[in-house]
C-alpha positions in Angstrom: 26.1 -32.1 6.0 27.7 -29.8 4.1 24.5 -29.0 1.6 22.6 -28.7 4.5 24.7 -26.2 5.8 25.0 -24.0 2.9 21.3 -24.2 2.2 20.5 -23.0 5.7 19.5 -19.2 5.2 20.8 -16.8 7.2 18.6 -14.8 9.3 18.5 -11.2 9.2 15.8 -9.5 10.9 15.5 -5.7 11.9 13.1 -3.5 13.7 11.4 -0.8 11.5 8.4 1.4 11.9 6.0 1.4 9.1 2.4 2.8 9.2 3.3 4.2 12.5 3.8 0.7 14.1 6.9 -1.1 15.0 7.3 -4.2 13.3 10.1 -6.8 12.7 11.2 -7.5 9.0 13.1 -10.4 7.6 15.4 -10.1 4.5 14.0 -12.1 1.6 15.9 -14.7 -0.3 17.5 -14.0 -3.9 14.8 -16.6 -5.3 12.0 -14.8 -3.5 12.9 -11.3 -5.0 13.2 -12.9 -8.3 9.8 -14.4 -8.2 8.5 -11.3 -6.8 9.9 -9.2 -9.6 8.7 -11.7 -12.3 5.2 -11.5 -11.1 5.3 -7.9 -11.0 6.7 -7.6 -14.5 4.0 -9.7 -15.8 1.1 -7.7 -14.1 2.7 -4.7 -15.6 2.7 -6.2 -19.1 -0.8 -7.0 -18.8 -1.8 -3.6 -17.7 -3.2 -4.8 -14.5 -2.6 -1.7 -12.2 -4.6 -3.5 -9.1 -2.5 -6.6 -9.4 0.9 -4.7 -9.5 -0.2 -2.6 -6.5 -1.4 -5.7 -4.7 2.1 -7.3 -5.5 4.0 -4.3 -4.0 2.1 -4.3 -1.0 2.4 -8.1 -0.7 6.0 -7.7 -0.3 5.4 -5.9 2.8 3.3 -8.4 4.4 5.7 -11.2 3.3 8.7 -9.7 4.9 7.0 -9.5 8.4 8.0 -11.9 11.4 8.2 -12.2 14.8 11.1 -10.5 16.9 12.9 -14.0 16.9 12.3 -14.4 12.8 9.5 -16.8 13.1 6.9 -16.0 10.6 3.7 -14.6 11.6 0.5 -16.6 10.8 -1.5 -15.2 7.8 -4.7 -14.6 10.3 -2.7 -12.3 12.1 -1.6 -10.2 9.2 -3.5 -7.9 6.9 -4.0 -8.9 3.2 -2.6 -6.6 0.6 -6.3 -5.6 -0.2 -6.7 -4.3 3.1 -3.6 -2.2 3.3 -4.5 -0.6 0.0 -8.1 0.3 1.3 -6.3 1.6 4.6 -3.2 3.7 3.6 -2.8 6.5 1.2 0.1 6.2 -1.6 2.8 8.0 0.1 2.1 5.9 3.3 2.3 2.6 1.4 5.4 3.6 -1.0 7.1 4.5 2.3 6.6 1.1 3.7 7.4 -0.5 0.5 10.9 1.6 0.3 11.5 0.4 3.8 11.1 -3.3 3.0 12.7 -3.1 0.1 15.9 -1.5 1.4 16.1 -4.3 3.8 15.1 -7.2 1.5 18.1 -5.8 -1.1 20.3 -5.2 1.6 23.7 -3.4 1.2 27.0 -4.7 0.1 28.6 -3.6 3.8 25.9 -5.7 5.7 26.9 -8.8 3.4 30.5 -8.2 4.3 29.8 -7.9 8.0 27.8 -11.5 7.9 
């Protein structure tokens, strides 16, 4: 029971606006962030700019949830390639910054929980 209780993730859902649309974002786990950073680093070492861009945009997609925190089905979300085709770099970078700000959180937020 203790192990299960300690391994149950705490849900931290916020409302944000990205690409002119109101969305709900979840906070990623530390493990998810590490996996993302390692994959991004590998794509940069391989000098694969497209893969690095897609990984950065995938971060947005992976954090999208319904208002109650339930994941959105993959078929109901755009792909990273679709977002790259639809938006300019400024809009993409702003959306990524919004997601990262919530994904990383702040010490003040952690202390409240």
